[in-house]
Backbone as a printed PyTorch tensor [residue, N CA C, xyz], in Angstrom:
tensor([[[ 25.8990,  15.0050, -18.4050],
         [ 26.6190,  16.1750, -19.3800],
         [ 25.2290,  16.8830, -19.8830]],

        [[ 24.4830,  16.1580, -20.3070],
         [ 22.9940,  17.0940, -20.6680],
         [ 22.5090,  17.5280, -19.6610]],

        [[ 22.5710,  17.1350, -18.6970],
         [ 21.8160,  17.8260, -17.6540],
         [ 22.3900,  18.7780, -17.3420]],

        [[ 24.0040,  18.7500, -17.1760],
         [ 24.5920,  20.0190, -16.3650],
         [ 24.1150,  21.1890, -17.4030]],

        [[ 23.9530,  20.8180, -19.1780],
         [ 24.0270,  22.2450, -19.5360],
         [ 22.8770,  22.1110, -19.8960]],

        [[ 21.8030,  21.5020, -19.4230],
         [ 20.4500,  22.1310, -19.1020],
         [ 20.5090,  23.0970, -18.0640]],

        [[ 21.2630,  22.5640, -17.1040],
         [ 20.6620,  23.3350, -15.4700],
         [ 21.7050,  24.7850, -15.7900]],

        [[ 22.6910,  24.5010, -16.4690],
         [ 23.6510,  25.9960, -16.7430],
         [ 23.2620,  26.1930, -18.0230]],

        [[ 22.1760,  25.9760, -18.8090],
         [ 22.1930,  27.0450, -19.6880],
         [ 22.3180,  28.3890, -19.8790]],

        [[ 21.4250,  29.0170, -18.8450],
         [ 20.9860,  30.2690, -19.1140],
         [ 22.2520,  31.1080, -18.2910]],

        [[ 23.1500,  30.8040, -17.8150],
         [ 24.4080,  30.8340, -17.2150],
         [ 25.2630,  31.0250, -18.6260]],

        [[ 25.4610,  30.0540, -19.1600],
         [ 26.3950,  30.0390, -20.5010],
         [ 26.0820,  31.0280, -21.2570]],

        [[ 24.3060,  31.6920, -21.6420],
         [ 24.6680,  32.2970, -22.3960],
         [ 24.6880,  33.6050, -22.4120]],

        [[ 24.5410,  33.8180, -20.9480],
         [ 24.8780,  34.9600, -19.8740],
         [ 26.5530,  35.2090, -20.5820]],

        [[ 27.3800,  33.9860, -20.0330],
         [ 29.0530,  34.2420, -20.2890],
         [ 29.2480,  34.4140, -21.7960]],

        [[ 28.5230,  33.8720, -22.8910],
         [ 29.0590,  34.1720, -23.8320],
         [ 28.4360,  35.1450, -24.1280]],

        [[ 26.9530,  36.1090, -23.7470],
         [ 26.2490,  37.4730, -24.0300],
         [ 28.1790,  38.1240, -23.7290]],

        [[ 28.4350,  38.4060, -22.4910],
         [ 29.4320,  39.2160, -21.9190],
         [ 30.6220,  38.8610, -22.9380]],

        [[ 30.8700,  37.6180, -23.1510],
         [ 32.0460,  37.7080, -23.8460],
         [ 32.0090,  38.6860, -25.3640]],

        [[ 30.8840,  38.3600, -25.6360],
         [ 30.2220,  38.6280, -27.2340],
         [ 30.1210,  40.1170, -27.5330]],

        [[ 29.2870,  40.6930, -25.9300],
         [ 29.3460,  42.8130, -26.0240],
         [ 30.8960,  42.9150, -25.5830]],

        [[ 31.5970,  42.3000, -25.2040],
         [ 33.1970,  42.7920, -24.8700],
         [ 33.2620,  42.8170, -26.5730]],

        [[ 33.2650,  41.7000, -27.2360],
         [ 34.3170,  41.7100, -28.6340],
         [ 33.6090,  42.2940, -29.3530]],

        [[ 32.2710,  43.0480, -29.6860],
         [ 31.6990,  43.5800, -30.4190],
         [ 32.1730,  45.0740, -29.6300]],

        [[ 32.2200,  45.7460, -28.5370],
         [ 32.7140,  47.0610, -28.3070],
         [ 34.2600,  47.2750, -28.4980]],

        [[ 35.6070,  45.9820, -28.5570],
         [ 36.8630,  46.2530, -28.5470],
         [ 36.7390,  46.3680, -30.2360]],

        [[ 36.3950,  45.5500, -31.0560],
         [ 36.0940,  46.2690, -32.6250],
         [ 35.6890,  47.1870, -32.7870]],

        [[ 34.2980,  47.9230, -32.4370],
         [ 34.1310,  49.1480, -32.7670],
         [ 35.1450,  50.0830, -31.7410]],

        [[ 35.6240,  50.0560, -31.5350],
         [ 36.8770,  50.8750, -30.2190],
         [ 38.1660,  51.0300, -31.4380]],

        [[ 38.2430,  49.8180, -32.2280],
         [ 39.8270,  49.7370, -32.7240],
         [ 39.4550,  50.2730, -34.2230]],

        [[ 38.1870,  49.7960, -34.4460],
         [ 38.1130,  50.3910, -35.8340],
         [ 37.2780,  52.0390, -36.1790]],

        [[ 36.1170,  52.2340, -35.1190],
         [ 35.9220,  53.8240, -35.4010],
         [ 35.9610,  54.2470, -34.1400]],

        [[ 34.8260,  54.3100, -32.9560],
         [ 34.6750,  54.8440, -31.5290],
         [ 33.2150,  53.4130, -31.5210]],

        [[ 33.8920,  53.5410, -29.7690],
         [ 32.8020,  52.2500, -29.5510],
         [ 31.6720,  52.7130, -29.3540]],

        [[ 30.7570,  53.9750, -29.1860],
         [ 29.9070,  54.8590, -29.1380],
         [ 29.1910,  54.6620, -30.0920]],

        [[ 29.9110,  54.5290, -31.3970],
         [ 29.4540,  54.8000, -32.2580],
         [ 27.9540,  54.2750, -32.7340]],

        [[ 27.4140,  54.4940, -33.5920],
         [ 25.3560,  54.2550, -33.4450],
         [ 25.7530,  52.7670, -34.2190]],

        [[ 26.6080,  52.8420, -35.0270],
         [ 27.1200,  51.0270, -35.7600],
         [ 27.1210,  50.0150, -34.6450]],

        [[ 27.9680,  50.4700, -34.1690],
         [ 28.4640,  49.5100, -33.1930],
         [ 27.5160,  49.1770, -32.1860]],

        [[ 26.9770,  50.5880, -31.5880],
         [ 25.7560,  49.9720, -30.7090],
         [ 24.5490,  49.1460, -30.6450]],

        [[ 25.0000,  49.7810, -32.1600],
         [ 23.2210,  48.5520, -32.5710],
         [ 23.8890,  47.3620, -32.7360]],

        [[ 24.9790,  47.1490, -33.1120],
         [ 25.0290,  45.6710, -33.3800],
         [ 25.5850,  44.8250, -31.9450]],

        [[ 25.8270,  45.6770, -30.7370],
         [ 25.9220,  45.0840, -29.2790],
         [ 24.1970,  45.0370, -29.3450]],

        [[ 23.4720,  45.9510, -29.5950],
         [ 22.1160,  45.9430, -28.9640],
         [ 21.1410,  44.5410, -29.7800]],

        [[ 21.5030,  44.5610, -30.5260],
         [ 20.9320,  43.1890, -31.5430],
         [ 21.7040,  41.8790, -31.1520]],

        [[ 22.9900,  41.8320, -30.8020],
         [ 23.3090,  40.6680, -29.7820],
         [ 22.7180,  40.1240, -28.5290]],

        [[ 22.6530,  41.7900, -28.3190],
         [ 22.0540,  41.1320, -26.5310],
         [ 20.6060,  41.2650, -26.4830]],

        [[ 19.9750,  41.5020, -27.6890],
         [ 18.2860,  40.9350, -27.7220],
         [ 18.5150,  39.6570, -28.2120]],

        [[ 19.1180,  39.1530, -29.2120],
         [ 19.0410,  37.4670, -29.7760],
         [ 19.6330,  36.8540, -28.2490]],

        [[ 20.7360,  37.5530, -27.0130],
         [ 20.8530,  36.5220, -26.0970],
         [ 19.7200,  36.9140, -25.3520]],

        [[ 18.6640,  37.4870, -24.9190],
         [ 17.6560,  37.5260, -24.2370],
         [ 16.5420,  37.1660, -25.0000]],

        [[ 16.5320,  36.6150, -25.9610],
         [ 15.2840,  35.9150, -26.6470],
         [ 15.9980,  34.4370, -26.3750]],

        [[ 16.9430,  33.7730, -26.2550],
         [ 17.5460,  32.4720, -26.0720],
         [ 17.5030,  32.0230, -24.2670]],

        [[ 17.6630,  33.3440, -23.6100],
         [ 17.8250,  33.1250, -22.6200],
         [ 16.1510,  33.0290, -22.0290]],

        [[ 15.1910,  33.7610, -22.6870],
         [ 13.4170,  33.9990, -22.1770],
         [ 13.1350,  32.7780, -22.7150]],

        [[ 13.3390,  31.8640, -23.8340],
         [ 13.1050,  30.5240, -24.4130],
         [ 13.5660,  29.6840, -23.3660]],

        [[ 14.6220,  29.5700, -23.0050],
         [ 15.0020,  28.6230, -21.7090],
         [ 14.3680,  28.8660, -20.4850]],

        [[ 14.2080,  29.7080, -20.2060],
         [ 13.0710,  30.1490, -19.2050],
         [ 11.7540,  29.6700, -19.3500]],

        [[ 11.2200,  29.9590, -20.2470],
         [  9.8170,  29.2330, -20.5670],
         [  9.6900,  27.4770, -20.7410]],

        [[ 11.0360,  27.2460, -21.1830],
         [ 10.8680,  25.7460, -21.1860],
         [ 11.4990,  24.8230, -19.5330]],

        [[ 12.3050,  25.9880, -19.2930],
         [ 12.3090,  24.9380, -17.6040],
         [ 11.1760,  25.2390, -16.6820]],

        [[ 10.0630,  26.5400, -16.5510],
         [  9.0670,  26.5870, -16.3540],
         [  8.0450,  25.7450, -16.5670]],

        [[  7.8460,  25.3180, -18.1660],
         [  6.6390,  24.3130, -18.4200],
         [  7.2940,  22.9540, -17.7640]],

        [[  8.6490,  22.2560, -18.3040],
         [  8.8770,  21.5880, -17.7350],
         [  8.4730,  21.1490, -16.1100]],

        [[  8.5040,  21.8160, -15.1960],
         [  8.4460,  22.4010, -13.9140],
         [  7.4480,  22.1910, -13.9830]],

        [[  5.9610,  22.1280, -14.4690],
         [  4.8870,  21.7850, -14.0080],
         [  4.6950,  20.6900, -14.2880]],

        [[  5.2400,  20.3330, -15.3510],
         [  5.0000,  18.6810, -15.9480],
         [  5.9740,  17.6460, -14.6640]],

        [[  5.2180,  16.5380, -14.5940],
         [  5.6190,  16.1770, -14.1250],
         [  6.9850,  14.5550, -14.3680]],

        [[  7.8060,  13.9120, -13.5860],
         [  8.5050,  13.5240, -14.2090],
         [  9.2550,  12.2110, -12.8380]],

        [[  9.0050,  10.9940, -13.3500],
         [  9.4090,  10.2930, -12.3280],
         [ 11.1600,   9.9170, -11.8880]],

        [[ 11.6580,  10.5210, -12.4030],
         [ 13.3520,  10.7340, -12.3940],
         [ 13.4410,  11.2690, -10.8400]],

        [[ 14.7910,  10.8600, -10.0620],
         [ 15.0570,  11.5860,  -9.1260],
         [ 15.5140,  12.7420,  -9.7050]],

        [[ 15.3400,  13.9660,  -8.2640],
         [ 15.9010,  15.0430,  -8.8810],
         [ 15.4730,  15.8580,  -9.8440]],

        [[ 14.4040,  15.3640, -10.3110],
         [ 14.2800,  16.2790, -11.8180],
         [ 13.5100,  17.9160, -11.3260]],

        [[ 12.9250,  17.7410, -10.1320],
         [ 12.6830,  19.1430,  -9.9690],
         [ 13.7560,  19.9340,  -9.5230]],

        [[ 14.7450,  19.2450,  -8.9730],
         [ 16.1710,  20.4350,  -8.4050],
         [ 16.3400,  20.6370,  -9.6510]],

        [[ 16.5880,  19.8430, -10.6170],
         [ 17.1260,  20.3010, -11.7860],
         [ 16.3990,  21.4500, -13.2150]],

        [[ 15.3040,  21.2810, -12.8080],
         [ 14.3810,  22.6510, -13.2500],
         [ 14.0800,  24.2940, -12.6770]],

        [[ 14.3820,  23.8390, -11.1600],
         [ 14.1250,  24.9160, -10.5060],
         [ 15.6760,  25.3940, -10.7130]],

        [[ 16.8710,  25.1010, -10.7020],
         [ 18.1140,  25.2860, -10.8950],
         [ 17.7140,  25.8320, -12.5060]],

        [[ 17.2450,  25.4610, -13.3350],
         [ 17.6290,  25.8450, -14.7700],
         [ 16.8600,  27.3100, -15.1190]],

        [[ 15.3510,  27.3970, -14.2130],
         [ 14.6390,  28.5980, -14.4100],
         [ 15.3700,  29.4320, -13.1530]],

        [[ 16.0350,  29.1410, -12.2230],
         [ 17.2080,  30.5160, -11.5650],
         [ 18.1030,  30.6350, -12.3910]],

        [[ 18.7140,  30.1130, -12.8290],
         [ 19.9310,  30.5290, -13.9030],
         [ 19.2650,  31.3240, -15.1890]],

        [[ 18.1020,  30.4300, -15.2980],
         [ 17.7080,  31.5050, -16.9800],
         [ 17.3450,  32.7380, -16.2340]],

        [[ 16.6080,  33.1580, -15.2000],
         [ 15.9380,  34.5350, -14.5580],
         [ 17.3840,  35.3380, -14.1490]],

        [[ 17.7830,  34.6750, -13.5850],
         [ 19.4110,  35.3670, -13.4020],
         [ 20.0720,  36.2650, -14.7410]],

        [[ 20.2580,  35.5490, -15.4220],
         [ 20.7920,  35.5130, -16.6290],
         [ 20.0670,  36.4620, -17.5160]],

        [[ 18.7650,  36.5880, -17.6210],
         [ 17.4610,  37.6110, -18.4850],
         [ 18.0090,  39.1400, -17.4200]],

        [[ 17.4650,  38.8270, -16.0660],
         [ 18.0510,  40.0010, -15.3040],
         [ 19.4090,  40.6350, -16.2300]],

        [[ 20.6310,  39.9590, -15.7440],
         [ 21.4660,  40.3650, -16.2060],
         [ 22.2560,  40.6650, -17.3030]],

        [[ 21.7090,  40.0730, -17.9560],
         [ 21.6580,  40.6280, -20.0340],
         [ 21.3590,  41.5460, -19.9950]],

        [[ 20.0040,  41.8320, -19.5100],
         [ 19.3820,  43.6540, -19.9780],
         [ 20.1470,  44.4580, -18.8690]],

        [[ 20.7880,  43.9690, -17.9950],
         [ 21.6640,  44.9780, -17.1140],
         [ 22.4490,  45.9250, -18.0620]],

        [[ 23.3910,  44.6490, -18.5730],
         [ 24.3050,  44.6740, -19.0220],
         [ 24.1580,  45.6100, -20.4960]],

        [[ 23.0670,  45.7530, -20.7490],
         [ 22.6240,  46.2740, -22.1600],
         [ 21.9640,  47.6720, -22.0920]],

        [[ 21.6560,  47.6220, -20.9250],
         [ 21.1430,  49.2160, -20.9590],
         [ 22.5250,  50.4850, -21.2450]],

        [[ 23.4050,  50.4530, -20.9130],
         [ 24.6570,  51.1800, -21.2300],
         [ 24.7230,  51.3200, -22.5060]],

        [[ 24.7270,  50.1840, -23.1370],
         [ 24.2490,  50.6690, -24.6000],
         [ 23.2000,  51.0080, -25.8850]],

        [[ 21.8840,  50.6360, -24.6570],
         [ 20.9700,  51.6850, -24.9400],
         [ 21.2130,  53.1500, -24.8240]],

        [[ 21.5810,  53.4240, -23.8030],
         [ 21.6340,  55.2120, -23.1540],
         [ 23.2300,  55.3370, -23.7080]],

        [[ 23.7600,  55.3060, -24.5700],
         [ 25.2240,  55.2510, -25.1800],
         [ 26.1710,  55.5070, -24.3830]],

        [[ 26.8130,  54.8310, -23.6280],
         [ 27.6720,  54.9470, -22.4830],
         [ 28.6670,  53.7520, -22.7320]]])
C-alpha cells in the first residue's frame, strides 16, 4: 500500500487541492462573495501549500530515481511518482490561475 501511495502521491495532492479550492470557493460564495479578496487569498494560500507539497514529492522522486536500488521495478515506481508529481504541479498552478486573476 505504501508503494501505491508513493506512486500516486502527487495525484492525491492534486485531488485534495481540487476539493479544497472548491470548498473554499463555496464557503466564500455562501458567506460573502466567492471573488472577495479574503477568500481569493485563502484559496491562493491553499494552492501554494499544495504546490509546495507536490514540489517536494517531485524533488524526492527525482532524487530517489538517481539513486539505484536492487529491488525489482524500483525505476518504474520512481518514474511514475515523478510523472504524477509533475502533472499535478502543472495542474495545481493551472487551477490557481483564475484565483490570481480574480475570476
